[in-house]
Every structure is written in C-alpha cells, then in structure tokens.
C-alpha positions, 0 to 999 in steps of 0.5 A: 386778545384770546388764545386757544388752549387745547383742552381734550375731551375724548369722546369714544365713539363706536367704531370711530376714533376719539374726537377732541374738543378745543376750548378757548380760554382767556390769555394767560390760562395755564393748566394746573392739574390733570387726574385720569382714572381709567375705571372709577365712579363719581357722583355729579350733582343734578340739582341744588341742595334740598336742605337735607342732601344734594341730588346726584347722578352716579356714573361709572367710567373713565374719569378725566379731571383737568383744572386751569388757573388764569388772571382775570380782572373785571370779569364775572364768573358768568362771563368766564363760564358763558363762552365755555358753555357756548363752545361745548353746546356748539360741539353737541353737548346738552346742558342738564343742570346749572346753578350759581353759588348760594342758589346751588346750596352754598357750602353744602353743595360745594362739598358735593362737587368732585373738585380737585384740591387747592391750590390747583382748583380753588372754589370761592363759596360765594362766587362759583358756578356749576354746569352739568352737560351730557352728549350722546345716547345709550352706551356712548353717552358721556357727561361733563361737569364744568366748574368756574370760580374766582378769587381776587384777580385769579380765575379757576376752571375745572372740567370733569369728563366721564366716558363709558368704560373702554372694552375690557375695563370693569369696576370689581369688588375686592375678591374675598381672598384678597380681603383675607390676605390683608393684615388685621388691624385693631380698629374695632377694639380702638373704636369701642374703647376710645371712641375713635381710630385712625384709618391706617394705610389710606393712599392719598397723594400730597394735596390730593383727595383721590383715593385708590381702589385699594384694598385697604385692611382698615376699610374692610374691617370697618365695613365688616363691623358696620355690616354686622352692626346695622344700628351703629353710626360713625363719622369719618373725619378728615385731617390735614397738615398745616401747609396752606390756609384753614379753608383750603385744608378743611375742604381738602380734609372733608373731600378725603373723608368723602372719598372714604365714605364713597368707597365704603358705600360703593365697594363694600356695601355699607349703608349710607345711613351709617356714615357721614363725612366731615373735615377739620383741616389742621385743627387737631394734629397728632404730631408736630407739623414742623417735620415731614414725618409729623405732617405725614402723620397729621394727613389722615382720616379718622373714624368716630363712633356716634350714637346708635340713633341720629338726634 
C-alpha cells in the first residue's frame, strides 16, 4: 500500500504559473526538514571522485532542500530510488549523472554532497545513491539532486531543487562600507602566534550546516590576510558539541567547514588552493558539554595555519 505525499518542485516558467510535481513515497514517509534559500549558490557533483576532487556544477538561484524519513524493510536503495526517478523523468526531468556509494567515490564524494544534517537526513557511506537531473533550457533551466540512503530499517530521501533567481534577486558581494563597519578581530595575530583561531560570529543553526551570507568580520579578516599572502595555506576545521554520534557530528562539522570555505572562495575571492576543510566532531572541545553555554562554544569552526607549500 502506497500513498501520495505532496512534494513540491516549483518550476518558474516564463509567463506562466509555478508547476508542482507530486512524488509517490512509501507509506509512513514523513518530511523531516525543509530549508529554503531565496538567492544562494550550490555545487552539485557531476561525476565520481577522481582521486583528487569531485567534478561539480556551480549553480546560482533559489535553492530548496527537503528531506524525508520512512520505515523500510527488505528494500534496497535502488528500489527506493527507481520509482522516484521514473516519476521525475515522466515529468520532463533528464538524468545527467547517477552513481552508487563506493562507485561515487565513497567517503570523499559523500562530503561533496550538500546533504541536510543528521538526524533529518542520514547518509550511510556504504549504502547511498545520488542522481543529478535537469529540466528546461536557457534561463528557465532548473536542476535537481536526488539522494537516497538507508540505515537499518529506516530509509532517507533528500531532494535539492535549484531554479533561476526570481526577478529582482541577485547574489551580491559584501559592499566595502559594510565590511569596514564590522568590528575588528585579532584573528591574524592569533594565527601567527598560536597557529589557530576560532572564526567568531558565524551564524549556524542548531544541527544545521547552512551559513548565512553574512557579513562576518572574521571571514573578511581571514580573506584579506589570505589575499595579501597568496603563499599562505590554512585548514578550516569544524567542531561540534557531543549531542549525537561521532559519525553524524563529524559529517556535520565538516559540512560547516565546507560552507565557510565556499563563502571565502565565492564571496571573498580567496583562491581554492589556499583553503581546505575538515571536521572532527566533538573530539576537541574548548568547554564542558554538560551545559548549554559550553555546547554552544564547542559548536565552532577554527582556522589552522599550514605550511606555505603542500607536502
């Protein structure tokens, strides 16, 4: 027995109303998360991990991410994905790239995916599938990424949908006057004397890896330092509190570090060769996890000064 759950993929067609596509999910499926960004950028993988990186497509537009969780037993991820793919293709979507777990690139590919954080969306490194689709042409072209996974008797589905920016929306760099109005931080001094520093003021929600556009004084300062010293390399290291398991927290903390990296590169013009992102979950606290205040301090991204040249 299956039931239809209204899952809206809004397609902004020139001169016409938004069109919704209904996907049929297994009975018992429930939506766990929805994140809407009216004007942002995202990178969607277009091929497996090459051994050094993951090829990707950089997209700008309105980004909608939704996740579902459902009971499954005796159902493979392929069986979970296939009817959803059939429905999307029947609605005019064209598959661009598809892969499975280790064939995608396993651990490295998984962390290139813009997945919503656990527990809303859980991705088993050895049992997940990814599908990139597109629809339309030119200015009306839209993209969708479908991710499915399962753990035990629970299945997980996420769809990320990107449409072109609505009229009047643009993604702008931070104006110079706004950058100068931000309070200064002693980030560079801490890096040079201690080798690492916390990036203060970053706006992450609890259990979330989405980072607002800012502006963030700490990122402005770091970007200015890196731009002025093109031979300098740093690592962005995400940290979490101790709520939840290590695997989920490590994934979340790395996703946060990657969000910071993307903002530095895309909004502040930092060279990708100068920054790398990692996550270590709750393994390096700076405060006790027994209080809300301590847990908040532990949820952070630090910048670590590296050798000038990669080894």
